C-alpha positions, 0 to 999 in steps of 0.5 A: 510512429511510436512503439506502444508501451507494454502493460504492466502491473503493480501490487498495492500493500497496506501492511497490518498484523490483523488484516493486510489489504493488497490491491493490483492495477494493471497500467496500459497506455494511459489507462489503468484497470482494477486487477483484483483486491482483498485482504490477508486475514490474520486476525486468528492467528494468535502467534506474532512469528506465524503472522509474520510467516502468513503475511511473507507466504501470501505476498509472495503467492499475489507475486507470483500468481500476479506478476506485478512489475512494482509493489508499492507499500504504505510506510510505517508512521515514527512515534511514541507508541513503538510497540505498536510502530513496532508490529506495523514495521515488521508486518511492512518488512515481511512483505516487503522482504516477499517482493525483493526476494522475487526481484521486484522492485519495491516503494514506498508511500507516507499514509498522508501521501497515499490519501492526498495522491487518491482523494485529495485530502490527507486526512481522509477516511478509510470509507473516503478513499474506498468511495474514491477507489471504487470510482477511479476504478469502476468497481462495482461490489464494495469489498468485504473489509476497508483494508482491500481498498486501502491497499488498492489506493497504495497501488493507485498513489504509486501509479499515480507518482511514477506517471506524473511529469514530473517524476518522469523528468527527474528519471522515476526516482523511487521513494524510499526510507522509513515514513516515505515523505519530510510531513509525515517524518515532521508530523511523527508522534501526533500522527502516530497516536491520532492513527492509531486511534482511527484505525484500533483494529490494525495492530493486534 
């Protein structure tokens, strides 16, 4: 008789310097369910280094409280807007450091890959992502901010990636590197500028 696989949790993080969204899912065999989602509210913090400290401390608390086996993050863009890219990259970096400091495995996914995995459309809107995430995980109440469902989408993307037969056949290779995939890197500054136009609240 085959032994049942152990349940585990995934923490998904959508980094931002205004709001950082997060979501935790629990995987039990082939079933995945929502545990918690929300956002780390940073918009009232004016000092950029205090923002980074707050992200680090908040992600550290989430890891301690929910004990995820893996943490997945949305990776930063490459583009011409260096200052905004740097701010988001720093936010992602401290979130990543918070997980790594507690010996949790970290994975990265490009925004287009997350949207494709969850919605089936690489250019999906935040509202479309929220609708599919809530339907998939049977979440009845919409979050205060869509950053929360964005964070949950990152967790779902990682679940889909690691549970796919192809990935399992390859031994569960980690997704590493800035940009997350070749498509995101190829699109470069065009994707980054479009992202900023569509999400001006992400960088403050």
